[in-house]
Structures are given as C-alpha cells and as structure tokens.
C-alpha positions as CSV (number, residue, x, y, z in Angstrom):
1,M,68.6,77.8,81.0
2,E,68.8,74.1,81.9
3,I,72.0,72.4,81.0
4,T,71.8,68.7,81.5
5,K,73.9,65.7,80.8
6,E,72.1,65.5,77.3
7,N,74.2,68.6,76.3
8,R,77.3,66.2,76.6
9,K,76.2,63.3,74.6
10,W,77.3,65.0,71.4
11,L,80.9,64.5,72.7
12,D,80.7,60.9,72.9
13,A,78.8,60.6,69.7
14,M,81.5,62.2,67.5
15,G,84.1,60.1,69.5
16,L,85.5,63.1,71.4
17,S,87.1,61.4,74.6
18,H,88.4,63.5,77.7
19,P,90.5,65.7,77.2
20,I,89.3,67.1,73.8
21,V,92.1,68.5,71.8
22,I,91.3,70.8,68.9
23,A,94.5,71.8,67.0
24,G,95.3,73.7,63.9
25,P,96.4,77.3,62.7
26,C,95.1,80.4,64.0
27,S,94.3,81.2,60.1
28,A,94.2,78.9,57.1
29,E,96.5,80.7,54.7
30,T,97.4,78.2,51.8
31,E,95.9,74.8,50.9
32,D,99.5,73.3,51.6
33,Q,99.7,74.7,54.8
34,V,96.3,73.5,55.9
35,L,97.0,70.0,54.5
36,K,100.3,69.6,55.7
37,T,99.4,70.7,59.4
38,A,96.3,68.5,59.5
39,H,98.6,65.4,58.7
40,L,100.8,66.2,60.9
41,L,98.4,66.2,63.5
42,K,96.8,63.3,62.4
43,D,99.4,61.5,64.5
44,T,99.1,63.4,67.6
45,D,96.2,63.3,70.2
46,A,94.2,66.0,68.4
47,N,90.7,65.0,68.0
48,V,89.4,68.1,65.8
49,F,91.3,70.3,63.3
50,R,90.6,74.1,63.6
51,A,91.5,76.8,61.1
52,G,90.2,80.3,61.1
53,I,88.6,81.1,57.5
54,W,87.0,84.6,58.6
55,K,89.6,86.7,61.0
56,P,87.8,89.3,62.8
57,R,90.5,92.3,63.4
58,T,90.3,95.2,65.8
59,R,91.7,97.5,63.2
60,P,91.6,97.5,59.3
61,G,94.6,96.5,57.2
62,G,95.6,93.1,58.9
63,F,94.9,89.6,57.3
64,E,91.4,89.2,57.7
65,G,91.3,85.4,56.6
66,V,91.0,83.8,53.0
67,G,87.3,83.4,53.2
68,E,85.3,80.8,51.4
69,I,88.1,79.7,49.2
70,G,89.3,77.8,52.5
71,L,86.3,75.9,53.1
72,P,87.2,73.3,50.6
73,W,90.6,72.8,52.2
74,L,88.8,71.9,55.6
75,Q,86.7,69.4,53.3
76,K,90.0,67.6,52.2
77,V,91.1,67.5,55.8
78,K,88.3,65.6,56.8
79,E,88.7,63.3,53.7
80,E,92.2,62.8,53.9
81,T,92.8,62.6,57.8
82,G,89.1,61.7,59.0
83,M,89.5,64.3,61.5
84,L,86.5,66.5,62.4
85,V,86.9,70.2,61.4
86,T,85.8,73.3,62.8
87,T,85.9,77.0,62.2
88,E,84.7,80.5,63.6
89,V,81.4,81.9,62.2
90,G,80.7,85.6,62.7
91,N,77.2,86.2,60.7
92,A,74.6,84.2,59.0
93,Q,76.5,84.3,55.8
94,H,79.2,82.6,57.3
95,V,76.9,79.9,58.7
96,E,75.4,79.3,55.3
97,L,79.0,78.6,53.8
98,A,79.9,76.3,56.7
99,L,77.0,74.3,56.4
100,K,77.6,74.0,52.6
101,Y,81.1,72.6,53.1
102,D,79.9,70.4,56.0
103,I,81.9,71.8,58.7
104,D,81.5,69.6,61.8
105,I,81.7,72.2,64.8
106,L,81.2,75.9,64.8
107,W,82.5,78.4,67.1
108,I,81.4,81.9,68.1
109,G,84.2,84.3,68.6
110,A,85.1,86.5,71.4
111,R,84.2,89.6,69.5
112,T,80.8,88.3,68.4
113,T,79.8,86.9,72.0
114,V,79.9,90.3,73.1
115,N,77.1,91.5,70.6
116,P,73.7,89.8,71.4
117,F,72.5,91.0,67.6
118,A,75.1,89.0,66.0
119,V,74.7,86.0,68.3
120,Q,71.1,85.9,67.8
121,E,71.6,86.4,63.9
122,I,73.6,83.2,64.0
123,A,71.4,81.3,66.2
124,D,68.5,82.0,63.8
125,A,70.5,80.8,60.9
126,L,71.3,77.5,62.7
127,K,67.6,77.0,63.6
128,G,66.6,73.2,62.5
129,V,70.4,72.3,61.9
130,N,71.8,71.4,65.3
131,K,75.4,71.4,64.6
132,P,77.7,71.6,67.8
133,V,78.3,75.1,68.5
134,L,81.1,76.4,70.9
135,V,80.6,79.7,72.5
136,K,83.8,81.8,73.3
137,N,83.8,84.2,76.4
138,P,83.2,87.8,75.5
139,V,86.2,90.3,75.3
140,N,85.0,91.6,78.6
141,P,84.6,89.8,81.8
142,D,80.8,89.6,81.5
143,L,79.5,86.1,82.9
144,A,75.8,87.0,82.1
145,L,76.9,87.8,78.7
146,W,78.7,84.7,78.1
147,L,75.8,82.7,79.3
148,G,73.2,84.7,77.4
149,G,75.2,83.8,74.1
150,V,74.8,79.9,74.9
151,E,71.0,80.6,76.0
152,R,70.4,82.4,72.5
153,F,71.5,78.8,70.8
154,Q,69.6,76.8,73.1
155,A,66.5,78.9,72.6
156,A,66.9,78.1,68.8
157,G,66.7,74.4,69.4
158,I,70.5,73.6,69.6
159,S,71.0,71.2,72.3
160,Q,74.6,70.4,71.1
161,L,76.6,73.0,73.0
162,G,79.8,73.9,74.9
163,V,82.0,77.0,75.8
164,I,85.6,78.3,75.1
165,H,87.4,80.2,77.9
166,R,90.0,82.3,75.9
167,G,90.6,85.1,78.6
168,F,89.8,88.6,78.9
169,S,91.1,91.8,77.3
170,T,93.5,93.6,79.5
171,Y,95.7,96.7,79.3
172,N,98.4,96.1,82.0
173,S,98.9,92.2,82.3
174,L,102.6,91.3,82.4
175,H,101.9,87.5,82.1
176,Y,99.1,87.1,79.6
177,R,97.9,88.1,76.6
178,N,94.0,87.9,77.9
179,K,93.9,87.5,81.6
180,P,92.1,84.1,82.3
181,K,90.1,85.4,85.3
182,W,89.6,81.8,86.3
183,H,86.8,82.4,88.8
184,L,84.4,83.2,86.0
185,A,85.0,80.0,84.2
186,I,84.5,78.3,87.7
187,E,81.3,80.1,88.3
188,L,80.1,79.0,84.9
189,K,81.0,75.5,85.5
190,K,79.4,75.7,89.0
191,E,76.1,76.8,87.7
192,F,76.0,74.5,84.5
193,P,78.2,71.5,85.5
194,D,77.2,69.6,82.1
195,L,78.2,72.2,79.8
196,P,81.4,71.2,78.2
197,L,84.3,73.5,79.0
198,I,87.3,74.0,76.8
199,L,90.4,76.1,77.3
200,D,92.0,78.2,74.7
201,P,95.5,78.6,76.3
202,S,96.7,80.4,73.0
203,H,94.8,83.5,73.2
204,I,95.1,83.4,77.2
205,C,99.0,83.2,76.9
206,G,99.9,85.2,73.6
207,R,103.1,83.4,73.6
208,R,104.2,79.4,73.3
209,D,106.4,79.3,76.4
210,T,103.6,79.3,78.9
211,L,101.0,77.1,77.3
212,L,101.8,73.8,79.0
213,D,101.4,75.4,82.5
214,V,98.0,77.1,81.8
215,S,96.8,74.0,80.0
216,Q,97.9,72.1,83.1
217,T,95.6,74.5,85.4
218,A,92.7,74.1,82.9
219,L,92.9,70.2,83.6
220,D,93.5,70.4,87.1
221,L,90.2,72.4,87.2
222,N,88.3,69.5,85.3
223,Y,87.9,71.4,81.9
224,D,87.0,69.2,79.1
225,G,89.7,69.6,76.8
226,L,92.0,72.3,75.0
227,M,91.9,74.4,71.7
228,V,95.7,74.8,70.8
229,E,96.9,76.9,67.7
230,T,99.2,74.8,65.9
231,H,101.1,75.6,62.6
232,I,103.6,73.7,60.5
233,D,105.9,77.0,60.6
234,P,104.8,79.2,63.5
235,D,107.1,82.0,63.3
236,K,106.1,82.5,59.8
237,A,102.2,82.2,60.5
238,W,100.2,85.2,58.9
239,S,98.3,86.0,62.1
240,D,99.2,85.4,65.7
241,A,102.8,83.8,65.5
242,A,104.1,84.0,68.8
243,Q,101.2,81.9,70.4
244,Q,101.3,79.0,68.0
245,I,103.5,75.8,68.1
246,T,104.3,72.9,65.8
247,P,102.2,69.5,65.9
248,A,105.6,68.1,67.4
249,Q,105.3,70.5,70.3
250,L,101.7,70.0,70.6
251,H,102.4,66.2,70.8
252,Q,104.9,66.7,73.4
253,M,102.6,69.2,75.5
254,T,99.8,66.5,75.5
255,L,102.4,63.9,76.9
256,D,103.6,66.3,79.7
257,L,100.1,67.3,80.9
258,K,99.0,65.0,83.8
259,I,95.0,63.9,83.6
260,R,93.7,64.3,87.1
261,Q,91.1,62.1,88.7
262,K,88.0,63.6,89.7
263,S,88.2,62.4,93.0
264,S,89.1,59.5,95.2
265,T,87.5,57.0,97.4
266,G,90.4,56.1,99.6
267,Q,89.5,56.9,103.0
268,E,92.8,58.5,104.2
269,F,92.3,61.1,101.1
270,Q,89.0,61.5,102.2
271,R,89.7,61.9,105.8
272,K,92.5,64.6,105.0
273,L,90.4,66.4,102.5
274,N,87.4,66.8,104.8
275,M,89.9,68.1,107.4
276,H,91.5,70.7,105.2
277,R,88.1,71.8,104.0
278,K,87.1,72.3,107.7
279,E,90.2,74.5,108.0
280,L,89.3,76.4,105.0
281,D,85.7,77.0,106.2
282,L,86.9,78.5,109.7
283,I,89.4,80.6,107.4
284,D,86.6,81.9,105.1
285,N,84.4,82.8,108.1
286,A,87.3,84.7,109.5
287,I,87.7,86.5,106.4
288,I,84.3,87.8,106.4
289,D,84.4,88.8,109.8
290,I,87.6,90.9,109.1
291,L,86.0,92.3,105.6
292,A,82.8,93.3,107.6
293,D,85.2,95.0,110.6
294,R,87.0,97.0,107.7
295,M,83.8,98.2,106.0
296,T,82.7,99.5,109.5
297,I,86.0,101.4,109.8
298,A,85.4,102.8,106.2
299,E,81.8,103.9,107.0
300,A,83.2,105.6,110.0
301,I,86.0,107.5,107.6
302,G,83.1,108.2,105.3
303,R,81.2,110.1,108.1
304,L,84.2,112.0,109.1
305,K,84.9,113.1,105.5
306,H,81.1,114.1,105.0
307,K,81.1,116.0,108.1
308,E,84.3,117.9,107.1
309,N,83.5,118.1,103.2
310,V,86.5,116.2,102.3
311,A,86.3,114.2,98.9
312,I,85.7,110.8,99.2
313,L,88.7,109.4,96.9
314,Q,92.1,109.8,98.1
315,S,94.3,108.7,95.3
316,G,97.5,109.2,96.7
317,R,96.6,107.0,100.1
318,W,95.1,104.4,97.8
319,A,98.1,104.1,95.5
320,D,100.2,103.7,98.4
321,I,97.8,100.9,100.2
322,L,97.7,99.0,96.7
323,Q,101.6,99.0,96.5
324,T,102.1,98.1,100.2
325,M,99.8,95.1,99.9
326,I,101.2,94.2,96.6
327,Q,104.6,93.8,98.3
328,A,103.1,92.3,101.4
329,G,101.5,89.6,99.4
330,A,104.7,88.6,97.5
331,D,106.6,88.2,100.5
332,K,104.1,85.6,101.3
333,G,104.0,84.2,97.9
334,L,100.9,85.7,96.5
335,S,100.8,87.0,92.9
336,R,100.7,90.4,91.9
337,E,97.3,90.0,90.0
338,F,95.4,88.1,92.8
339,V,96.6,90.8,95.7
340,E,95.5,93.3,93.0
341,E,92.1,92.1,92.0
342,I,91.2,91.4,95.9
343,F,92.2,94.9,97.1
344,K,90.3,96.5,94.1
345,A,87.3,95.1,95.2
346,I,87.8,96.2,98.7
347,H,88.6,99.8,97.7
348,V,85.4,99.6,95.5
349,E,83.1,98.5,98.2
350,S,84.8,101.0,100.6
351,I,84.1,103.8,98.1
352,N,80.6,102.9,97.7
353,I,80.1,102.8,101.6
354,Q,81.5,106.1,102.1
355,H,79.5,107.7,99.1
356,N,76.1,106.4,100.7
357,V,77.0,107.9,104.1
358,K,74.4,110.7,105.1
C-alpha cells in the first residue's frame, strides 16, 4: 500500500489544521444533550463533533446507542454550529444511513477493525463515495491487521484515509484502560509517514485525570490530532462516564498542551542532537551484543536441560527473574510496563532457542 501526501490533502480541504481536535460524547443520548454539548464545543479548539450512534458492547444488556434517530441530531449540529460531524459505522446498513444524513467523516471501531469481513463489507458499501474514513486500531496489538483495514478501504477507491490510536486491550494494567503500546503506532507512522494519525486518549486512559499527559505524549510524537470524549455532564453519561470531560475541561486541556516544532535548524541544537544520536547508536549496538551473549548462554542451558531430560520452562525461576528486574528497573527510574515487556520478549526468545536445541 502506498500512502502519499495526497492522503493528507483532505485535512486541509476540510479546514482541519494541526492539531485536529475531534470532540463530543461517547454516545448520543438525547437531542438536547447532543446540541448543548456541540454549542459549548463550538467555542473551543474542537474541529469536528463526534458522537456514537451505534455502540457495540462486549456483552448484551448495555446501552447500544440510540440508532438512526440520533443522525438528525448530528445534522442539526452541522446546521447550528458549522462543525463537521463524525460517527462510528459497523456494517453496510450503518454506512447507508450515515450517508443519507450526510455525516462528514466515518470511523471504524476497534471491534470492527479486528474483523476483516466486516471491514470489507463497509469498504464495499463506500465504493464511489470517498468520504474520509478513520480506522481505529484493532483491540489486539496486531499492526498488520490495523494496516490491513486501511488497505481494504484504499482498494475500494477511498483515498481520504487516516487512523486512530485508541490503545490495546489488557487484563493487568494499573495505569491504562487500554495499553497505548506506542511502538505500534510509531511503526505504522514510520512505514506510512503521510497517513494522518489521531490519538484517542479517552479509551487509552479510561479516566479523565490522565488525559492531558497521554495527549501530550501523542503531540510530542507528532500525532496529527486527538479524539476526546466530551459531555455536558460526564458523571451522568450513559456510557464510559469516567473517561469523559466537559467542554470547559477540554478547552483548558488544549490550552495546557504544548505544540512542538517538527525540528529546529539551529546549529547548536543540531550539533547536540547528532552527538546524542551517536551515543544512542553506540548503546544500541552494545545492547545487541549483550542480547546475543545472553542467547548463547540460553542455548547452553537448553543443551544441558536436553541432556538431562529437564523441562524447558522453569516457572518459579522466571517469576523470580521478572520481579527482580522490575524492581531493579524501578530503582533506576524505569516503568514496570517497560521492563516487563522487554523481559517477556527476552524470555520468549530464550524459550524458543532452548526448544530448538537438538
């Protein structure tokens, strides 16, 4: 798939300057709630009004959205505020209705991105329309699946594309509702630098008190914008109350965020930057050497276990190593998540090497 600067022109054409701010409630609940929220957002930095019309739920019984009756409310938002509007679509029928009510931008949710059949159905329904489409990352950390969703829309002739990073499901995170796993978004951006990348801090954080820090990280990484769930009365929201903020809080957050320059032409900056990069190159090469030495030892251990007919996985030993390394990392200012992810990867490779010993 080739993503070029042509894919970014729709941002300028729609008046979406950097950083894009997409804001509005998790769910459209009532016409009054939608319009009051939109009118308050009109005077903030929000470029686009969002609201969930159809809400996929993991288990039945929860609020699954108001459905088609909410689409005229979004039309009124456009008429009364001049804002662009966007909503999530999960199947061809949703697409048909969204087009009927002239929704400006469509997004594909994380639970849909994980299903190539559903993505293809939506892409087929959009052939010849060329509405902007934003593809959220799948719930599982699979970069190929995320990009595959984008490729299906491009193959259907849709060139106005972008992606939304909303984090990845986890069972044991203390700090996030969905772990950001920034490296996956960075890999996507590295491969396709002209594909617009928007952060959804609401779903990553799961609570409003950490939205600013996560949003700042995204801007520091040169993301194109944010999608923030915003509600006139967040604590009474019908869905995801804890992660929503008021329009006034959104306005303050955008004031507090720092917009970084892409680079600097200052000679002293470039000199110091090059010096630090050379230091990193040396350290990175040293890390590779150390990892290679560690795997050589792991192979020797594998041969010893094979000879003595001993099981490869030693769960107690692994648990002790992980806890020791997490504490050692904490003593040096490294986060638990960072150290845990590194050593889990090292452990998996060590197991593979020992398993392949003959």
